[in-house]
N, C-alpha and C positions, 0 to 999 in steps of 0.2 A: 939224498943226492950225494954222489961222490965228488971229491975235489976236482978231478979232471972235467967232469960234466959242468961244474960251476964255472971253471975257468973258460971253458968253451962258450957257454951261454953269455958270460960276462963280456968276453972279447967280441962276440957277435953284436951284443947290444951297444958297446962303446964304439966300435968301428961303424956299425950301421947308423948310429946317431950322428957321428961325424960326417959320414957320406950324405945323410939326409940334410944336415945343416948346410953343407956346401952346395948340395943340389938346390936348396931353396935360395941360396945366394945367387946361383946361376939363373934361376927362374926370374929373379927380380931384375936381371940385366938383359934378358932376351925375351922376345915374344915370338920367336920362330916356332912353328908347330912341332917340328921334330925334337927340338930341345925341351919343349914343354912336356912332350910324351916321355922323353928320357927321364926328366925330373920326376914325373908322376910314377914311372916304373921304380925309381929308387925309393920313393916314399912308400909305395905299395910293398916293396920288398922289406923295408924296415917294419911296416905294419905286420907282415908275416913273421918276422923275427920276434917282435913283441908278443904276438899271439902265441907263438911256440913257447916262449919263456913263461908266459902266464899259465899256459897249459901244463908245462913241466913243474911249476911251483904249486900247482893245484888250485890256482885262483879261478881259472876258467874250467868249467866242467866239459865233459864230452859234448860234441855237437848234437843238438836235438834233431836237426834236419839231416836224415840219412836216407839216401835213395840208392838202392841196389848195393848196400854195404859200403857206400862212398859218402863220407861226411861232406856235405855241400859247402859249408863255410870254409873248411880246410882246402877243398878243391879250388874254390875261387881265390883264396888268399895265396895259394901256391902257384896258380896259373896266371893271375893278373899281371905280375911284373913282366913275365915273358911275352904276354900278349901286348903290353904297352911298348916293350922294346921292339917287338915285331912291327907294330904300327909306326913307331918312330923311324925305323929303318926304311920302311916303305915310303913314308912321307918324304924323308930325306932324298931317296932316290928319285921320286917323282918331281921334286922341286929343283933338283940339281941335274937336269938333263944336259947331256953334252950336245952342243949344237954344231 
């Protein structure tokens, strides 16, 4: 692995860990559904970063579940954060109706 790749992966891991830690701190202070979904999205995003790093370092092998040339685990890991953000925004809009 080249030095720039290592710096990129390392910075993603450090910044993602910091964001995840702060998201967990927010989770402990709120019980609103929208915030819980945002925190879950941040945690899922960090899980994707960790999975990508493990795959890059060769610790995790290629995904054994492939359907139509699409690795299912990678699809779920990449899509889950955006789905959770989407759900959080919908919940926020539904609970904050203008009267």
